[in-house]
C-alpha positions as CSV (number, residue, x, y, z in Angstrom):
1,M,-13.6,17.7,4.7
2,S,-15.1,20.0,2.0
3,G,-11.6,21.4,1.4
4,D,-10.3,17.9,0.8
5,M,-13.1,17.1,-1.6
6,E,-12.2,20.2,-3.6
7,A,-8.6,19.1,-3.5
8,L,-9.5,15.7,-4.6
9,L,-11.1,17.1,-7.8
10,K,-8.1,19.3,-8.5
11,V,-5.6,16.5,-7.9
12,S,-7.6,14.1,-10.0
13,A,-7.6,16.5,-12.9
14,S,-3.9,17.2,-12.5
15,V,-3.1,13.4,-12.5
16,A,-5.2,12.9,-15.6
17,A,-3.3,15.7,-17.4
18,L,0.1,14.4,-16.2
19,T,-0.5,10.8,-17.3
20,A,-1.9,12.0,-20.6
21,Y,1.3,13.9,-21.2
22,A,3.4,10.9,-20.1
23,R,1.6,8.6,-22.5
24,F,2.1,11.1,-25.3
25,A,5.8,11.7,-24.5
26,A,6.5,8.0,-24.3
27,S,4.9,7.4,-27.7
28,K,7.1,10.0,-29.3
29,T,10.5,8.9,-27.7
30,T,12.5,5.8,-27.7
31,P,13.2,3.9,-24.4
32,G,16.2,5.2,-22.5
33,R,17.6,8.5,-21.3
34,R,15.7,10.5,-23.9
35,R,12.3,9.1,-22.7
36,F,13.4,9.5,-19.1
37,F,14.1,13.2,-19.5
38,A,10.9,13.6,-21.5
39,L,8.9,12.1,-18.6
40,I,10.4,14.2,-15.8
41,P,7.7,16.9,-16.2
42,A,5.1,14.3,-15.5
43,I,7.0,12.6,-12.6
44,S,8.1,15.6,-10.6
45,P,4.6,17.0,-9.7
46,L,3.5,13.6,-8.4
47,F,5.6,14.0,-5.3
48,F,3.8,17.3,-4.4
49,L,0.2,16.6,-5.2
50,P,-0.5,14.6,-2.0
51,L,0.3,17.7,0.0
52,S,-2.9,19.3,-1.3
53,F,-4.9,17.4,1.3
54,T,-5.2,18.1,5.0
55,S,-6.5,14.7,6.0
56,I,-3.8,12.2,7.0
57,H,-5.7,9.4,5.3
58,F,-6.0,11.3,2.0
59,R,-2.4,12.4,2.1
60,S,-1.0,8.9,2.9
61,I,-3.2,7.0,0.4
62,S,-2.5,9.5,-2.4
63,G,1.1,9.6,-1.4
64,F,1.4,5.8,-1.8
65,F,-0.5,5.8,-5.1
66,L,1.1,8.9,-6.7
67,G,4.4,9.6,-4.9
68,W,5.5,5.9,-4.9
69,L,3.6,3.6,-7.3
70,A,3.0,6.1,-10.1
71,V,6.5,7.5,-10.0
72,F,8.2,4.1,-10.2
73,K,5.8,2.9,-12.9
74,L,6.7,6.0,-15.0
75,L,10.4,5.3,-14.3
76,L,10.0,1.8,-15.6
77,L,8.1,3.2,-18.6
78,S,11.3,5.3,-19.3
79,F,13.1,2.0,-20.1
80,D,10.1,0.1,-21.5
81,S,10.1,-2.3,-18.5
82,G,6.3,-2.3,-17.9
83,P,3.6,-2.4,-16.7
84,L,2.9,0.8,-18.6
85,F,3.2,1.0,-22.4
86,P,2.4,4.0,-24.7
87,S,0.3,1.6,-26.9
88,L,-2.3,1.3,-24.1
89,S,-5.4,3.4,-24.5
90,F,-5.6,6.4,-22.1
91,L,-8.5,4.9,-20.2
92,T,-6.3,1.9,-19.5
93,F,-3.0,3.8,-19.1
94,L,-4.4,6.1,-16.4
95,P,-5.6,3.6,-13.8
96,I,-2.6,1.3,-14.3
97,A,-0.3,4.3,-13.7
98,V,-1.9,5.5,-10.4
99,L,-3.5,2.5,-8.9
100,P,-2.3,-1.0,-7.8
101,V,-4.0,-2.7,-10.8
102,K,-3.0,-4.7,-13.8
103,L,-4.6,-5.8,-17.0
104,R,-6.9,-8.8,-16.6
105,H,-5.6,-11.9,-18.3
106,I,-8.1,-13.6,-20.6
107,S,-9.5,-16.7,-18.9
108,P,-10.1,-19.8,-21.0
109,S,-13.3,-20.3,-18.9
110,P,-16.4,-18.4,-20.2
111,K,-17.5,-17.8,-16.7
112,A,-15.6,-15.2,-14.6
113,K,-14.8,-16.1,-11.1
114,P,-16.9,-14.3,-8.6
115,P,-15.0,-11.9,-6.2
116,H,-14.1,-13.3,-2.8
117,L,-16.1,-10.9,-0.7
118,L,-16.1,-12.9,2.6
119,P,-12.5,-12.2,3.6
120,T,-12.9,-8.5,2.8
121,A,-16.1,-8.4,4.8
122,I,-14.5,-10.1,7.8
123,K,-11.6,-7.6,7.7
124,A,-14.1,-4.7,7.5
125,I,-15.9,-6.0,10.5
126,L,-12.6,-6.4,12.4
127,L,-11.6,-2.9,11.6
128,S,-15.0,-1.5,12.6
129,L,-14.5,-3.3,16.0
130,L,-10.9,-2.1,16.3
131,I,-11.5,1.6,15.8
132,P,-13.9,2.1,18.8
133,L,-11.1,0.9,21.1
134,Y,-9.2,4.1,20.3
135,S,-11.8,5.9,22.5
136,H,-9.9,4.3,25.5
137,H,-6.4,4.5,24.1
138,D,-5.2,6.5,27.1
139,R,-5.8,3.4,29.2
140,F,-3.8,1.1,27.1
141,P,-0.1,0.2,27.7
142,H,2.1,1.8,25.1
143,H,3.2,-1.5,23.4
144,L,-0.4,-2.8,23.3
145,L,-1.4,0.4,21.5
146,L,1.4,-0.1,19.0
147,S,0.3,-3.6,18.5
148,I,-3.2,-2.3,17.7
149,Y,-1.6,0.1,15.2
150,C,0.1,-2.9,13.5
151,L,-3.3,-4.6,13.0
152,H,-4.9,-1.3,11.9
153,I,-2.3,-0.8,9.2
154,Y,-2.8,-4.3,7.9
155,L,-6.6,-4.2,7.9
156,G,-6.7,-0.6,6.5
157,L,-4.4,-1.4,3.6
158,E,-6.3,-4.5,2.7
159,L,-9.6,-2.6,2.6
160,V,-8.3,0.4,0.7
161,L,-6.9,-1.9,-2.0
162,A,-10.0,-4.1,-2.0
163,S,-12.0,-1.0,-2.7
164,A,-9.6,-0.1,-5.6
165,A,-10.0,-3.6,-6.9
166,F,-13.8,-3.3,-6.9
167,L,-13.8,0.0,-8.7
168,A,-11.2,-1.0,-11.3
169,G,-13.0,-4.3,-11.9
170,I,-16.5,-2.7,-12.3
171,L,-15.5,0.3,-14.3
172,L,-12.5,-0.8,-16.4
173,G,-12.3,-4.6,-16.2
174,L,-8.9,-4.5,-14.4
175,D,-7.6,-6.8,-11.7
176,L,-6.0,-5.6,-8.5
177,E,-2.5,-6.9,-8.0
178,P,-2.2,-9.0,-4.8
179,Q,-1.2,-6.9,-1.9
180,F,-1.0,-9.4,1.0
181,N,-0.8,-13.2,1.2
182,A,-1.4,-14.1,4.9
183,P,1.7,-12.3,6.3
184,Y,0.9,-13.8,9.7
185,L,2.0,-17.2,8.3
186,S,5.5,-16.0,7.3
187,T,8.2,-18.4,8.3
188,S,11.2,-16.2,7.4
189,L,12.0,-12.6,6.6
190,Q,12.4,-13.6,2.9
191,D,8.9,-15.2,3.1
192,F,7.4,-12.1,4.8
193,W,8.9,-9.4,2.6
194,G,9.2,-11.3,-0.7
195,R,6.0,-13.4,-0.8
196,R,3.5,-12.1,1.7
197,W,3.7,-8.4,2.7
198,N,3.0,-5.4,0.4
199,L,3.4,-7.4,-2.8
200,M,2.6,-4.5,-5.0
201,V,5.7,-2.7,-3.8
202,T,7.7,-5.9,-4.2
203,A,6.5,-6.1,-7.8
204,I,7.6,-2.5,-8.4
205,L,11.0,-2.7,-6.7
206,R,12.0,-6.0,-8.2
207,P,12.5,-4.8,-11.8
208,S,13.5,-1.3,-10.9
209,V,16.1,-1.9,-8.1
210,Y,16.7,-5.5,-7.2
211,G,17.2,-6.8,-10.8
212,P,19.7,-4.2,-12.0
213,V,21.7,-4.3,-8.7
214,R,21.7,-8.1,-8.6
215,A,22.9,-8.3,-12.2
216,R,25.9,-6.2,-11.4
217,W,26.8,-6.9,-7.7
218,G,25.0,-10.1,-6.8
219,A,21.8,-11.1,-4.9
220,P,22.8,-9.9,-1.4
221,A,23.6,-6.4,-2.7
222,G,20.3,-6.4,-4.6
223,V,18.4,-7.3,-1.5
224,V,20.1,-4.6,0.6
225,A,19.7,-2.0,-2.1
226,T,16.0,-2.8,-2.5
227,F,15.3,-2.4,1.2
228,L,17.3,0.9,1.3
229,V,15.2,2.3,-1.5
230,S,12.1,1.1,0.3
231,G,13.3,2.9,3.4
232,V,13.8,6.2,1.6
233,M,10.4,5.9,0.0
234,H,8.9,5.2,3.5
235,E,10.5,8.3,4.8
236,L,8.6,10.2,2.1
237,M,5.4,8.4,3.1
238,F,6.0,9.4,6.7
239,Y,6.5,13.0,5.7
240,Y,3.0,13.0,4.1
241,I,1.7,11.7,7.4
242,T,3.7,13.8,9.9
243,S,4.7,16.9,7.9
244,A,8.0,16.6,9.9
245,P,11.5,16.3,8.5
246,P,12.7,12.7,8.1
247,T,14.7,11.3,11.1
248,G,16.2,8.3,9.3
249,E,14.7,5.8,11.7
250,V,12.4,4.3,9.1
251,S,15.4,4.0,6.7
252,C,17.3,2.2,9.4
253,F,14.4,-0.1,10.0
254,F,14.4,-1.2,6.4
255,L,18.2,-1.3,6.1
256,L,18.3,-3.5,9.2
257,H,15.7,-5.9,7.6
258,G,17.5,-5.8,4.3
259,V,20.8,-6.9,5.9
260,C,19.1,-9.5,8.0
261,T,17.2,-10.9,5.0
262,A,20.5,-11.1,3.0
263,V,22.2,-12.9,5.9
264,E,19.2,-15.2,6.3
265,G,19.5,-16.1,2.6
266,W,23.2,-16.8,3.0
267,I,22.7,-19.0,6.0
268,R,20.0,-21.0,4.3
269,K,22.2,-21.6,1.3
270,A,25.2,-22.6,3.4
271,A,23.1,-24.9,5.5
272,K,21.6,-26.5,2.4
273,R,25.1,-27.1,1.0
274,R,26.2,-28.9,4.2
275,A,23.1,-30.8,5.1
276,G,21.6,-31.3,1.6
277,E,18.1,-30.1,2.7
278,G,18.9,-27.1,4.8
279,M,17.8,-26.5,8.4
280,M,14.4,-27.7,9.3
281,V,12.7,-25.4,11.8
282,N,9.2,-25.9,13.1
283,P,6.9,-23.6,11.1
284,V,5.1,-22.4,14.2
285,V,8.5,-21.5,15.9
286,S,9.8,-19.8,12.7
287,A,6.6,-17.8,12.2
288,A,6.7,-16.6,15.8
289,M,10.3,-15.6,15.5
290,T,9.8,-13.8,12.2
291,L,6.7,-11.9,13.3
292,G,8.3,-11.2,16.7
293,F,11.4,-9.7,15.0
294,V,9.2,-7.6,12.6
295,V,7.0,-6.3,15.5
296,L,9.8,-5.6,17.9
297,T,12.0,-3.7,15.4
298,G,8.9,-1.9,14.4
299,F,8.3,-0.7,18.0
300,W,12.0,0.4,18.0
301,L,12.3,2.2,14.7
302,F,9.1,2.3,12.6
303,F,6.5,3.8,14.9
304,P,8.5,6.4,16.9
305,P,8.5,9.1,14.1
306,V,4.7,8.9,14.0
307,V,4.1,8.8,17.7
308,R,6.6,11.5,18.5
309,T,4.8,14.0,16.3
310,G,1.3,13.1,17.6
311,S,0.3,12.0,14.1
312,D,-1.1,8.8,15.5
313,Q,-3.6,10.8,17.6
314,R,-4.7,12.6,14.5
315,V,-5.3,9.3,12.7
316,V,-7.3,8.1,15.7
317,E,-9.4,11.3,15.6
318,E,-10.1,10.9,11.9
319,C,-11.1,7.3,12.3
320,L,-13.4,8.1,15.2
321,A,-14.9,11.0,13.3
322,A,-15.5,8.7,10.3
323,M,-17.2,6.1,12.5
324,R,-19.5,8.8,14.0
325,F,-20.3,10.0,10.5
326,L,-21.2,6.4,9.4
327,E,-23.2,5.8,12.5
328,G,-25.1,9.0,12.1
329,G,-25.8,8.3,8.4
330,G,-26.9,4.8,9.3
331,R,-29.3,6.0,11.9
332,A,-30.8,8.6,9.5
333,I,-31.3,6.0,6.9
334,L,-33.0,3.7,9.4
335,R,-35.2,6.5,10.7
336,R,-36.2,7.3,7.1
337,L,-37.0,3.7,6.3
338,G,-39.0,3.4,9.5
339,L,-41.0,6.6,8.5
340,Q,-41.6,5.2,5.1
341,L,-42.8,1.9,6.5
342,N,-45.1,3.7,8.9
343,L,-46.6,5.8,6.0
344,T,-47.1,2.6,3.9
345,E,-48.9,0.9,6.8
346,A,-51.1,3.9,7.3
347,K,-52.1,4.0,3.7
348,I,-52.9,0.2,3.8
349,L,-55.1,0.7,6.9
């Protein structure tokens, strides 16, 4: 852990230097190829910085923030497509570049809305109840364990991003971009991937991949291309987790979903032209079918690269170690508080 803390300081300093250079280079070049080539020295190292960590959690989180979000935001900056602009101050440019945050829109109301802490607290409690189950993971059926992994990924991402939102809001007055919108209520693959799951990635891939491809080859090609790029980036994320060469299974998972999403959109349009209103499917049935398809294809293609390398067991060990650390720290605090209370009572008596 101490090694990862040292690595965190070095990575943070490196990221600050790279983003400072990117802002400077963008301010001195015009959007287009010239700015793109000027930003390559800032983009390239971002792929390697997550490898500085030994903890899977540190590597995966930094890989998502740096190797995916920051890289794509700097690529968009090359062509002046936002959300980064060289006119931003460095203290604003840096967090927008490396975190899933955006500038806060000025509200006409003088009173800011209080943060919604209850949903986050509930998810934190659920995750704290979920992690101890891993102590008995060897007794679980394989598919039940994979189902627990699905829930763990959802809750873990929500909490990590909620923490980023809190820090950005307190320190810099930034808002976190929405990451999830009740994905368990999805009634179609389009609804799941486009409006409910991992919306930060959707917001990045839409202008960088979907928009340009759609403009040239049409919406179905844009959808498939977007999922293909997402698959390639997930292969990179999985490399940060497993340290194993990519197998192509994750790319196949996203390519399959891209093709199915494009076909789904075509069927909906064809049905709407024939019936006027399209096919009406019971929302409960469509939600069950959508989530069932996502989960079953995930069992088939998404989780095997992680399970095969034993990386899931390392994640479990890190989670259990973190829980033991928190429990030990909590007990120490309670003991110290109890001792202080006893001393106070003795002085009063």
